[in-house]
C-alpha positions in Angstrom: 93.6 99.2 89.9 90.7 98.4 87.6 87.8 100.6 86.7 84.9 100.8 89.1 81.6 99.8 87.5 78.9 100.6 90.0 75.5 99.1 89.2 72.2 99.1 91.0 70.7 95.8 92.0 67.7 94.6 94.0 68.0 91.9 96.7 65.4 89.4 95.6 65.3 87.2 98.7 66.1 88.0 102.3 69.4 86.4 103.2 72.1 86.5 105.8 75.8 86.1 105.1 77.4 84.4 108.1 80.2 86.3 109.8 83.6 85.8 108.2 82.1 85.2 104.7 84.0 88.2 103.3 87.7 88.7 104.0 88.6 92.0 105.6 91.5 92.8 103.3 94.6 94.8 104.1 94.1 98.3 105.5 94.9 100.9 102.8 95.7 98.4 100.1 93.7 98.9 96.8 91.3 96.2 95.8 91.5 94.3 99.1 88.5 95.7 101.0 90.6 97.2 103.8 89.8 100.8 104.7 92.7 103.3 105.1 93.0 105.3 108.2 91.7 103.1 110.9 92.3 99.7 112.4 95.3 97.6 111.3 96.1 94.8 108.9 97.2 92.4 111.6 95.1 89.6 112.9 94.8 85.9 113.5 93.9 83.7 110.5 90.2 83.5 110.5 89.8 86.8 112.4 88.9 89.9 110.5 91.6 92.6 110.5 89.6 95.8 110.9 86.6 94.6 113.0 84.8 94.2 109.6 82.6 91.2 109.1 82.5 90.1 112.8 78.7 89.9 112.6 76.4 88.3 110.1 75.4 90.6 107.2 71.7 90.7 106.7 70.0 91.8 103.5 66.2 92.3 103.2 64.3 91.4 100.0 63.4 94.4 97.9 66.4 96.5 99.1 68.3 98.4 96.4 72.0 98.1 96.6 75.0 99.5 94.6 77.7 97.0 93.9 80.8 97.0 91.7 80.2 94.3 89.1 83.1 95.4 86.8 85.8 94.2 89.1 83.6 92.0 91.3 83.9 92.8 95.0 83.7 90.0 97.6 80.2 91.2 98.6 79.0 91.1 95.0 80.5 87.7 94.4 78.9 86.3 97.6 75.4 87.7 96.9 75.5 86.8 93.2 76.7 83.3 94.1 73.6 82.9 96.2 71.4 84.1 93.3 69.7 86.9 95.4 70.6 89.8 93.0 68.7 91.1 90.0 69.3 94.2 88.0 67.5 97.3 89.1 64.7 98.3 86.7 63.9 102.0 86.5 60.1 102.6 86.5 59.5 99.3 88.3 61.8 99.5 91.4 61.5 103.2 92.1 57.8 103.6 92.4 57.0 102.2 95.9 56.9 103.8 99.3 60.3 102.2 100.0 61.8 103.6 96.8 65.2 105.3 96.6 63.7 108.0 94.5 60.4 109.0 92.9 
């Protein structure tokens, strides 16, 4: 299992990832996205295994988000591939009414 490298990003443009964009992974298996302890890893091809990703994922411009860019997750890869991520800038992105901290 690789090292986790969490970085803070800003969503630059509102976007929606269609359902089924990100694979559900295998429940309990490292680096597959599946969560341990609920659901199961069975499913029909094209159907998410753990009721994950059955609805579109919506992201609003200006929202801060933490993503693993060291061993890129499927979510990081999908958003980065659309060009809607930029690095979080302290002092610029944390001074509004919608900031994560002040």
